[in-house]
PQR file of N, CA, C, O and H, with PARSE charges and radii, in Angstrom:
ATOM      1  N   MET A   1      15.841 150.579 -24.284 -0.4000 1.5000
ATOM      2  CA  MET A   1      16.372 151.675 -23.518 -0.0000 2.0000
ATOM      3  C   MET A   1      15.345 152.027 -22.450  0.5500 1.7000
ATOM      4  O   MET A   1      14.148 151.812 -22.640 -0.5500 1.4000
ATOM      5  N   ASN A   2      15.806 152.564 -21.335 -0.4000 1.5000
ATOM      6  CA  ASN A   2      14.864 153.006 -20.310 -0.0000 2.0000
ATOM      7  C   ASN A   2      14.773 154.532 -20.307  0.5500 1.7000
ATOM      8  O   ASN A   2      15.590 155.214 -20.927 -0.5500 1.4000
ATOM      9  H   ASN A   2      16.778 152.739 -21.180  0.4000 1.0000
ATOM     10  N   ILE A   3      13.779 155.054 -19.608 -0.4000 1.5000
ATOM     11  CA  ILE A   3      13.493 156.487 -19.627 -0.0000 2.0000
ATOM     12  C   ILE A   3      14.636 157.293 -19.015  0.5500 1.7000
ATOM     13  O   ILE A   3      14.911 158.409 -19.455 -0.5500 1.4000
ATOM     14  H   ILE A   3      13.116 154.501 -19.104  0.4000 1.0000
ATOM     15  N   LYS A   4      15.299 156.738 -18.008 -0.4000 1.5000
ATOM     16  CA  LYS A   4      16.424 157.441 -17.372 -0.0000 2.0000
ATOM     17  C   LYS A   4      17.556 157.645 -18.372  0.5500 1.7000
ATOM     18  O   LYS A   4      18.116 158.737 -18.466 -0.5500 1.4000
ATOM     19  H   LYS A   4      15.075 155.831 -17.651  0.4000 1.0000
ATOM     20  N   ARG A   5      17.890 156.606 -19.110 -0.4000 1.5000
ATOM     21  CA  ARG A   5      18.972 156.713 -20.092 -0.0000 2.0000
ATOM     22  C   ARG A   5      18.580 157.638 -21.238  0.5500 1.7000
ATOM     23  O   ARG A   5      19.419 158.385 -21.742 -0.5500 1.4000
ATOM     24  H   ARG A   5      17.434 155.719 -19.034  0.4000 1.0000
ATOM     25  N   ALA A   6      17.334 157.598 -21.651 -0.4000 1.5000
ATOM     26  CA  ALA A   6      16.869 158.496 -22.710 -0.0000 2.0000
ATOM     27  C   ALA A   6      17.034 159.947 -22.277  0.5500 1.7000
ATOM     28  O   ALA A   6      17.446 160.787 -23.076 -0.5500 1.4000
ATOM     29  H   ALA A   6      16.653 156.991 -21.242  0.4000 1.0000
ATOM     30  N   ASN A   7      16.716 160.250 -21.020 -0.4000 1.5000
ATOM     31  CA  ASN A   7      16.896 161.603 -20.493 -0.0000 2.0000
ATOM     32  C   ASN A   7      18.364 161.991 -20.463  0.5500 1.7000
ATOM     33  O   ASN A   7      18.711 163.123 -20.800 -0.5500 1.4000
ATOM     34  H   ASN A   7      16.381 159.568 -20.371  0.4000 1.0000
ATOM     35  N   GLU A   8      19.229 161.070 -20.064 -0.4000 1.5000
ATOM     36  CA  GLU A   8      20.668 161.349 -20.038 -0.0000 2.0000
ATOM     37  C   GLU A   8      21.183 161.686 -21.437  0.5500 1.7000
ATOM     38  O   GLU A   8      21.959 162.625 -21.609 -0.5500 1.4000
ATOM     39  H   GLU A   8      18.948 160.150 -19.790  0.4000 1.0000
ATOM     40  N   ILE A   9      20.755 160.929 -22.415 -0.4000 1.5000
ATOM     41  CA  ILE A   9      21.171 161.178 -23.800 -0.0000 2.0000
ATOM     42  C   ILE A   9      20.610 162.509 -24.282  0.5500 1.7000
ATOM     43  O   ILE A   9      21.319 163.287 -24.920 -0.5500 1.4000
ATOM     44  H   ILE A   9      20.124 160.165 -22.275  0.4000 1.0000
ATOM     45  N   PHE A  10      19.345 162.776 -23.985 -0.4000 1.5000
ATOM     46  CA  PHE A  10      18.692 164.015 -24.401 -0.0000 2.0000
ATOM     47  C   PHE A  10      19.421 165.235 -23.845  0.5500 1.7000
ATOM     48  O   PHE A  10      19.580 166.235 -24.545 -0.5500 1.4000
ATOM     49  H   PHE A  10      18.769 162.144 -23.467  0.4000 1.0000
ATOM     50  N   GLN A  11      19.866 165.158 -22.591 -0.4000 1.5000
ATOM     51  CA  GLN A  11      20.519 166.290 -21.932 -0.0000 2.0000
ATOM     52  C   GLN A  11      22.022 166.354 -22.192  0.5500 1.7000
ATOM     53  O   GLN A  11      22.672 167.332 -21.821 -0.5500 1.4000
ATOM     54  H   GLN A  11      19.737 164.346 -22.022  0.4000 1.0000
ATOM     55  N   SER A  12      22.571 165.340 -22.816 -0.4000 1.5000
ATOM     56  CA  SER A  12      24.008 165.276 -23.067 -0.0000 2.0000
ATOM     57  C   SER A  12      24.440 166.321 -24.095  0.5500 1.7000
ATOM     58  O   SER A  12      23.715 166.622 -25.044 -0.5500 1.4000
ATOM     59  H   SER A  12      22.043 164.546 -23.117  0.4000 1.0000
ATOM     60  N   LEU A  13      25.635 166.862 -23.882 -0.4000 1.5000
ATOM     61  CA  LEU A  13      26.208 167.792 -24.854 -0.0000 2.0000
ATOM     62  C   LEU A  13      26.909 167.053 -25.992  0.5500 1.7000
ATOM     63  O   LEU A  13      27.213 167.638 -27.031 -0.5500 1.4000
ATOM     64  H   LEU A  13      26.223 166.618 -23.111  0.4000 1.0000
ATOM     65  N   GLY A  14      27.157 165.775 -25.784 -0.4000 1.5000
ATOM     66  CA  GLY A  14      27.830 164.973 -26.801 -0.0000 2.0000
ATOM     67  C   GLY A  14      26.846 164.333 -27.761  0.5500 1.7000
ATOM     68  O   GLY A  14      25.631 164.469 -27.620 -0.5500 1.4000
ATOM     69  H   GLY A  14      26.910 165.299 -24.940  0.4000 1.0000
ATOM     70  N   VAL A  15      27.394 163.641 -28.729 -0.4000 1.5000
ATOM     71  CA  VAL A  15      26.581 162.909 -29.700 -0.0000 2.0000
ATOM     72  C   VAL A  15      26.608 161.435 -29.315  0.5500 1.7000
ATOM     73  O   VAL A  15      27.669 160.812 -29.271 -0.5500 1.4000
ATOM     74  H   VAL A  15      28.381 163.532 -28.843  0.4000 1.0000
ATOM     75  N   ILE A  16      25.439 160.889 -29.040 -0.4000 1.5000
ATOM     76  CA  ILE A  16      25.304 159.485 -28.662 -0.0000 2.0000
ATOM     77  C   ILE A  16      24.393 158.827 -29.690  0.5500 1.7000
ATOM     78  O   ILE A  16      23.261 159.263 -29.896 -0.5500 1.4000
ATOM     79  H   ILE A  16      24.577 161.395 -29.075  0.4000 1.0000
ATOM     80  N   ASP A  17      24.890 157.787 -30.327 -0.4000 1.5000
ATOM     81  CA  ASP A  17      24.144 157.130 -31.399 -0.0000 2.0000
ATOM     82  C   ASP A  17      22.985 156.307 -30.844  0.5500 1.7000
ATOM     83  O   ASP A  17      23.157 155.473 -29.955 -0.5500 1.4000
ATOM     84  H   ASP A  17      25.810 157.433 -30.160  0.4000 1.0000
ATOM     85  N   VAL A  18      21.794 156.567 -31.398 -0.4000 1.5000
ATOM     86  CA  VAL A  18      20.571 155.869 -30.998 -0.0000 2.0000
ATOM     87  C   VAL A  18      19.860 155.412 -32.265  0.5500 1.7000
ATOM     88  O   VAL A  18      19.850 156.115 -33.275 -0.5500 1.4000
ATOM     89  H   VAL A  18      21.655 157.245 -32.121  0.4000 1.0000
ATOM     90  N   GLU A  19      19.265 154.225 -32.194 -0.4000 1.5000
ATOM     91  CA  GLU A  19      18.506 153.692 -33.326 -0.0000 2.0000
ATOM     92  C   GLU A  19      17.075 153.370 -32.919  0.5500 1.7000
ATOM     93  O   GLU A  19      16.796 153.027 -31.770 -0.5500 1.4000
ATOM     94  H   GLU A  19      19.273 153.654 -31.373  0.4000 1.0000
ATOM     95  N   TYR A  20      16.175 153.491 -33.896 -0.4000 1.5000
ATOM     96  CA  TYR A  20      14.796 153.035 -33.765 -0.0000 2.0000
ATOM     97  C   TYR A  20      14.520 152.140 -34.968  0.5500 1.7000
ATOM     98  O   TYR A  20      14.523 152.601 -36.110 -0.5500 1.4000
ATOM     99  H   TYR A  20      16.402 153.770 -34.829  0.4000 1.0000
ATOM    100  N   LYS A  21      14.286 150.875 -34.706 -0.4000 1.5000
ATOM    101  CA  LYS A  21      14.045 149.886 -35.771 -0.0000 2.0000
ATOM    102  C   LYS A  21      15.150 149.914 -36.823  0.5500 1.7000
ATOM    103  O   LYS A  21      14.881 149.837 -38.022 -0.5500 1.4000
ATOM    104  H   LYS A  21      14.284 150.501 -33.779  0.4000 1.0000
ATOM    105  N   GLY A  22      16.396 150.025 -36.360 -0.4000 1.5000
ATOM    106  CA  GLY A  22      17.537 149.984 -37.259 -0.0000 2.0000
ATOM    107  C   GLY A  22      17.882 151.294 -37.940  0.5500 1.7000
ATOM    108  O   GLY A  22      18.849 151.359 -38.699 -0.5500 1.4000
ATOM    109  H   GLY A  22      16.614 150.087 -35.386  0.4000 1.0000
ATOM    110  N   ASN A  23      17.104 152.343 -37.681 -0.4000 1.5000
ATOM    111  CA  ASN A  23      17.342 153.640 -38.306 -0.0000 2.0000
ATOM    112  C   ASN A  23      17.920 154.620 -37.292  0.5500 1.7000
ATOM    113  O   ASN A  23      17.464 154.655 -36.150 -0.5500 1.4000
ATOM    114  H   ASN A  23      16.318 152.290 -37.064  0.4000 1.0000
ATOM    115  N   PRO A  24      18.915 155.418 -37.682 -0.5600 1.5000
ATOM    116  CA  PRO A  24      19.492 156.389 -36.754  0.2800 2.0000
ATOM    117  C   PRO A  24      18.503 157.512 -36.448  0.5500 1.7000
ATOM    118  O   PRO A  24      17.880 158.070 -37.352 -0.5500 1.4000
ATOM    119  N   VAL A  25      18.369 157.836 -35.159 -0.4000 1.5000
ATOM    120  CA  VAL A  25      17.451 158.895 -34.737 -0.0000 2.0000
ATOM    121  C   VAL A  25      18.138 159.823 -33.738  0.5500 1.7000
ATOM    122  O   VAL A  25      19.137 159.470 -33.112 -0.5500 1.4000
ATOM    123  H   VAL A  25      18.876 157.384 -34.425  0.4000 1.0000
ATOM    124  N   TRP A  26      17.566 161.023 -33.612 -0.4000 1.5000
ATOM    125  CA  TRP A  26      18.001 162.020 -32.646 -0.0000 2.0000
ATOM    126  C   TRP A  26      16.851 162.228 -31.670  0.5500 1.7000
ATOM    127  O   TRP A  26      15.707 162.419 -32.082 -0.5500 1.4000
ATOM    128  H   TRP A  26      16.755 161.310 -34.121  0.4000 1.0000
ATOM    129  N   ILE A  27      17.155 162.190 -30.374 -0.4000 1.5000
ATOM    130  CA  ILE A  27      16.112 162.395 -29.366 -0.0000 2.0000
ATOM    131  C   ILE A  27      15.799 163.884 -29.270  0.5500 1.7000
ATOM    132  O   ILE A  27      16.674 164.688 -28.949 -0.5500 1.4000
ATOM    133  H   ILE A  27      18.085 162.034 -30.039  0.4000 1.0000
ATOM    134  N   GLU A  28      14.554 164.249 -29.549 -0.4000 1.5000
ATOM    135  CA  GLU A  28      14.100 165.636 -29.531 -0.0000 2.0000
ATOM    136  C   GLU A  28      13.442 166.013 -28.206  0.5500 1.7000
ATOM    137  O   GLU A  28      13.517 167.166 -27.781 -0.5500 1.4000
ATOM    138  H   GLU A  28      13.843 163.596 -29.810  0.4000 1.0000
ATOM    139  N   ASN A  29      12.799 165.047 -27.554 -0.4000 1.5000
ATOM    140  CA  ASN A  29      12.090 165.320 -26.301 -0.0000 2.0000
ATOM    141  C   ASN A  29      11.797 163.999 -25.602  0.5500 1.7000
ATOM    142  O   ASN A  29      11.675 162.954 -26.242 -0.5500 1.4000
ATOM    143  H   ASN A  29      12.738 164.110 -27.899  0.4000 1.0000
ATOM    144  N   VAL A  30      11.688 164.065 -24.279 -0.4000 1.5000
ATOM    145  CA  VAL A  30      11.368 162.886 -23.475 -0.0000 2.0000
ATOM    146  C   VAL A  30      10.081 163.166 -22.715  0.5500 1.7000
ATOM    147  O   VAL A  30       9.966 164.189 -22.039 -0.5500 1.4000
ATOM    148  H   VAL A  30      11.787 164.914 -23.759  0.4000 1.0000
ATOM    149  N   ILE A  31       9.110 162.258 -22.822 -0.4000 1.5000
ATOM    150  CA  ILE A  31       7.823 162.380 -22.134 -0.0000 2.0000
ATOM    151  C   ILE A  31       7.780 161.278 -21.083  0.5500 1.7000
ATOM    152  O   ILE A  31       7.302 160.173 -21.341 -0.5500 1.4000
ATOM    153  H   ILE A  31       9.203 161.428 -23.371  0.4000 1.0000
ATOM    154  N   GLU A  32       8.287 161.595 -19.894 -0.4000 1.5000
ATOM    155  CA  GLU A  32       8.460 160.586 -18.850 -0.0000 2.0000
ATOM    156  C   GLU A  32       7.155 159.926 -18.425  0.5500 1.7000
ATOM    157  O   GLU A  32       7.130 158.724 -18.161 -0.5500 1.4000
ATOM    158  H   GLU A  32       8.675 162.493 -19.684  0.4000 1.0000
ATOM    159  N   GLU A  33       6.073 160.692 -18.355 -0.4000 1.5000
ATOM    160  CA  GLU A  33       4.798 160.168 -17.855 -0.0000 2.0000
ATOM    161  C   GLU A  33       4.305 158.978 -18.668  0.5500 1.7000
ATOM    162  O   GLU A  33       3.654 158.081 -18.133 -0.5500 1.4000
ATOM    163  H   GLU A  33       6.093 161.669 -18.569  0.4000 1.0000
ATOM    164  N   ASN A  34       4.619 158.971 -19.964 -0.4000 1.5000
ATOM    165  CA  ASN A  34       4.121 157.917 -20.859 -0.0000 2.0000
ATOM    166  C   ASN A  34       5.215 156.970 -21.342  0.5500 1.7000
ATOM    167  O   ASN A  34       4.958 156.095 -22.169 -0.5500 1.4000
ATOM    168  H   ASN A  34       5.149 159.699 -20.399  0.4000 1.0000
ATOM    169  N   ASN A  35       6.446 157.142 -20.825 -0.4000 1.5000
ATOM    170  CA  ASN A  35       7.593 156.368 -21.326 -0.0000 2.0000
ATOM    171  C   ASN A  35       7.737 156.519 -22.834  0.5500 1.7000
ATOM    172  O   ASN A  35       8.022 155.553 -23.541 -0.5500 1.4000
ATOM    173  H   ASN A  35       6.654 157.852 -20.152  0.4000 1.0000
ATOM    174  N   GLU A  36       7.537 157.742 -23.319 -0.4000 1.5000
ATOM    175  CA  GLU A  36       7.634 158.017 -24.750 -0.0000 2.0000
ATOM    176  C   GLU A  36       8.745 159.021 -25.027  0.5500 1.7000
ATOM    177  O   GLU A  36       9.138 159.801 -24.160 -0.5500 1.4000
ATOM    178  H   GLU A  36       7.306 158.528 -22.745  0.4000 1.0000
ATOM    179  N   VAL A  37       9.235 158.977 -26.256 -0.4000 1.5000
ATOM    180  CA  VAL A  37      10.304 159.867 -26.689 -0.0000 2.0000
ATOM    181  C   VAL A  37       9.956 160.387 -28.083  0.5500 1.7000
ATOM    182  O   VAL A  37       9.539 159.623 -28.954 -0.5500 1.4000
ATOM    183  H   VAL A  37       8.916 158.343 -26.960  0.4000 1.0000
ATOM    184  N   VAL A  38      10.131 161.691 -28.283 -0.4000 1.5000
ATOM    185  CA  VAL A  38       9.988 162.267 -29.612 -0.0000 2.0000
ATOM    186  C   VAL A  38      11.362 162.196 -30.267  0.5500 1.7000
ATOM    187  O   VAL A  38      12.346 162.704 -29.729 -0.5500 1.4000
ATOM    188  H   VAL A  38      10.469 162.311 -27.576  0.4000 1.0000
ATOM    189  N   VAL A  39      11.416 161.564 -31.428 -0.4000 1.5000
ATOM    190  CA  VAL A  39      12.685 161.399 -32.135 -0.0000 2.0000
ATOM    191  C   VAL A  39      12.576 161.957 -33.549  0.5500 1.7000
ATOM    192  O   VAL A  39      11.487 162.102 -34.104 -0.5500 1.4000
ATOM    193  H   VAL A  39      10.617 161.152 -31.865  0.4000 1.0000
ATOM    194  N   LYS A  40      13.748 162.265 -34.115 -0.4000 1.5000
ATOM    195  CA  LYS A  40      13.820 162.681 -35.516 -0.0000 2.0000
ATOM    196  C   LYS A  40      14.696 161.681 -36.252  0.5500 1.7000
ATOM    197  O   LYS A  40      15.840 161.438 -35.865 -0.5500 1.4000
ATOM    198  H   LYS A  40      14.633 162.147 -33.664  0.4000 1.0000
ATOM    199  N   ASN A  41      14.154 161.106 -37.310 -0.4000 1.5000
ATOM    200  CA  ASN A  41      14.922 160.194 -38.151 -0.0000 2.0000
ATOM    201  C   ASN A  41      15.999 161.015 -38.860  0.5500 1.7000
ATOM    202  O   ASN A  41      15.687 161.984 -39.552 -0.5500 1.4000
ATOM    203  H   ASN A  41      13.226 161.304 -37.624  0.4000 1.0000
ATOM    204  N   LEU A  42      17.260 160.630 -38.691 -0.4000 1.5000
ATOM    205  CA  LEU A  42      18.364 161.410 -39.240 -0.0000 2.0000
ATOM    206  C   LEU A  42      18.490 161.289 -40.754  0.5500 1.7000
ATOM    207  O   LEU A  42      19.179 162.094 -41.381 -0.5500 1.4000
ATOM    208  H   LEU A  42      17.514 159.843 -38.129  0.4000 1.0000
ATOM    209  N   GLU A  43      17.839 160.300 -41.348 -0.4000 1.5000
ATOM    210  CA  GLU A  43      17.898 160.142 -42.800 -0.0000 2.0000
ATOM    211  C   GLU A  43      16.749 160.864 -43.489  0.5500 1.7000
ATOM    212  O   GLU A  43      16.952 161.526 -44.508 -0.5500 1.4000
ATOM    213  H   GLU A  43      17.280 159.646 -40.839  0.4000 1.0000
ATOM    214  N   THR A  44      15.535 160.741 -42.937 -0.4000 1.5000
ATOM    215  CA  THR A  44      14.359 161.342 -43.577 -0.0000 2.0000
ATOM    216  C   THR A  44      13.976 162.684 -42.969  0.5500 1.7000
ATOM    217  O   THR A  44      13.210 163.440 -43.567 -0.5500 1.4000
ATOM    218  H   THR A  44      15.370 160.204 -42.110  0.4000 1.0000
ATOM    219  N   LYS A  45      14.504 162.988 -41.781 -0.4000 1.5000
ATOM    220  CA  LYS A  45      14.198 164.215 -41.020 -0.0000 2.0000
ATOM    221  C   LYS A  45      12.777 164.226 -40.462  0.5500 1.7000
ATOM    222  O   LYS A  45      12.347 165.241 -39.914 -0.5500 1.4000
ATOM    223  H   LYS A  45      15.126 162.374 -41.295  0.4000 1.0000
ATOM    224  N   ASN A  46      12.033 163.118 -40.589 -0.4000 1.5000
ATOM    225  CA  ASN A  46      10.687 163.020 -40.028 -0.0000 2.0000
ATOM    226  C   ASN A  46      10.763 162.909 -38.513  0.5500 1.7000
ATOM    227  O   ASN A  46      11.657 162.259 -37.970 -0.5500 1.4000
ATOM    228  H   ASN A  46      12.383 162.293 -41.034  0.4000 1.0000
ATOM    229  N   LYS A  47       9.802 163.561 -37.829 -0.4000 1.5000
ATOM    230  CA  LYS A  47       9.708 163.471 -36.373 -0.0000 2.0000
ATOM    231  C   LYS A  47       8.498 162.629 -36.005  0.5500 1.7000
ATOM    232  O   LYS A  47       7.449 162.711 -36.645 -0.5500 1.4000
ATOM    233  H   LYS A  47       9.077 164.089 -38.270  0.4000 1.0000
ATOM    234  N   PHE A  48       8.658 161.813 -34.956 -0.4000 1.5000
ATOM    235  CA  PHE A  48       7.550 160.988 -34.491 -0.0000 2.0000
ATOM    236  C   PHE A  48       7.793 160.587 -33.045  0.5500 1.7000
ATOM    237  O   PHE A  48       8.909 160.702 -32.537 -0.5500 1.4000
ATOM    238  H   PHE A  48       9.510 161.746 -34.436  0.4000 1.0000
ATOM    239  N   THR A  49       6.741 160.118 -32.388 -0.4000 1.5000
ATOM    240  CA  THR A  49       6.800 159.709 -30.986 -0.0000 2.0000
ATOM    241  C   THR A  49       6.834 158.192 -30.916  0.5500 1.7000
ATOM    242  O   THR A  49       6.056 157.507 -31.580 -0.5500 1.4000
ATOM    243  H   THR A  49       5.835 160.025 -32.801  0.4000 1.0000
ATOM    244  N   VAL A  50       7.763 157.669 -30.087 -0.4000 1.5000
ATOM    245  CA  VAL A  50       7.918 156.220 -29.958 -0.0000 2.0000
ATOM    246  C   VAL A  50       8.007 155.841 -28.488  0.5500 1.7000
ATOM    247  O   VAL A  50       8.278 156.685 -27.634 -0.5500 1.4000
ATOM    248  H   VAL A  50       8.395 158.226 -29.548  0.4000 1.0000
ATOM    249  N   ASN A  51       7.779 154.576 -28.202 -0.4000 1.5000
ATOM    250  CA  ASN A  51       7.974 154.056 -26.854 -0.0000 2.0000
ATOM    251  C   ASN A  51       9.468 153.975 -26.588  0.5500 1.7000
ATOM    252  O   ASN A  51      10.229 153.502 -27.432 -0.5500 1.4000
ATOM    253  H   ASN A  51       7.558 153.890 -28.896  0.4000 1.0000
ATOM    254  N   VAL A  52       9.886 154.433 -25.421 -0.4000 1.5000
ATOM    255  CA  VAL A  52      11.313 154.474 -25.087 -0.0000 2.0000
ATOM    256  C   VAL A  52      11.950 153.090 -25.155  0.5500 1.7000
ATOM    257  O   VAL A  52      13.137 152.972 -25.462 -0.5500 1.4000
ATOM    258  H   VAL A  52       9.267 154.817 -24.735  0.4000 1.0000
ATOM    259  N   PHE A  53      11.184 152.051 -24.874 -0.4000 1.5000
ATOM    260  CA  PHE A  53      11.726 150.695 -24.871 -0.0000 2.0000
ATOM    261  C   PHE A  53      12.065 150.195 -26.278  0.5500 1.7000
ATOM    262  O   PHE A  53      12.742 149.179 -26.429 -0.5500 1.4000
ATOM    263  H   PHE A  53      10.220 152.147 -24.624  0.4000 1.0000
ATOM    264  N   ASP A  54      11.592 150.912 -27.310 -0.4000 1.5000
ATOM    265  CA  ASP A  54      11.893 150.539 -28.690 -0.0000 2.0000
ATOM    266  C   ASP A  54      13.185 151.170 -29.209  0.5500 1.7000
ATOM    267  O   ASP A  54      13.606 150.885 -30.330 -0.5500 1.4000
ATOM    268  H   ASP A  54      11.042 151.738 -27.186  0.4000 1.0000
ATOM    269  N   LEU A  55      13.819 152.027 -28.400 -0.4000 1.5000
ATOM    270  CA  LEU A  55      15.073 152.658 -28.802 -0.0000 2.0000
ATOM    271  C   LEU A  55      16.255 151.800 -28.393  0.5500 1.7000
ATOM    272  O   LEU A  55      16.206 151.067 -27.405 -0.5500 1.4000
ATOM    273  H   LEU A  55      13.477 152.259 -27.489  0.4000 1.0000
ATOM    274  N   LYS A  56      17.319 151.908 -29.176 -0.4000 1.5000
ATOM    275  CA  LYS A  56      18.535 151.141 -28.891 -0.0000 2.0000
ATOM    276  C   LYS A  56      19.741 152.071 -28.994  0.5500 1.7000
ATOM    277  O   LYS A  56      19.937 152.751 -30.001 -0.5500 1.4000
ATOM    278  H   LYS A  56      17.360 152.503 -29.978  0.4000 1.0000
ATOM    279  N   GLU A  57      20.546 152.084 -27.929 -0.4000 1.5000
ATOM    280  CA  GLU A  57      21.799 152.840 -27.968 -0.0000 2.0000
ATOM    281  C   GLU A  57      22.847 151.974 -28.652  0.5500 1.7000
ATOM    282  O   GLU A  57      23.001 150.797 -28.328 -0.5500 1.4000
ATOM    283  H   GLU A  57      20.387 151.531 -27.111  0.4000 1.0000
ATOM    284  N   ILE A  58      23.571 152.571 -29.610 -0.4000 1.5000
ATOM    285  CA  ILE A  58      24.582 151.789 -30.336 -0.0000 2.0000
ATOM    286  C   ILE A  58      25.969 152.368 -30.137  0.5500 1.7000
ATOM    287  O   ILE A  58      26.941 151.838 -30.675 -0.5500 1.4000
ATOM    288  H   ILE A  58      23.445 153.527 -29.874  0.4000 1.0000
TER
END
């Protein structure tokens, strides 16, 4: 995924399915300067920062 699309999903009012390493995540914040995204794992509820290129829209 690219940073532009991550921002679009983050700002969207709808629900858009995103995965990180096969796990469903919710985008919590976008850090454009570093191409990073703060996500929350929807199964474990853990929050962590990942590279935007590691996210996959499904």
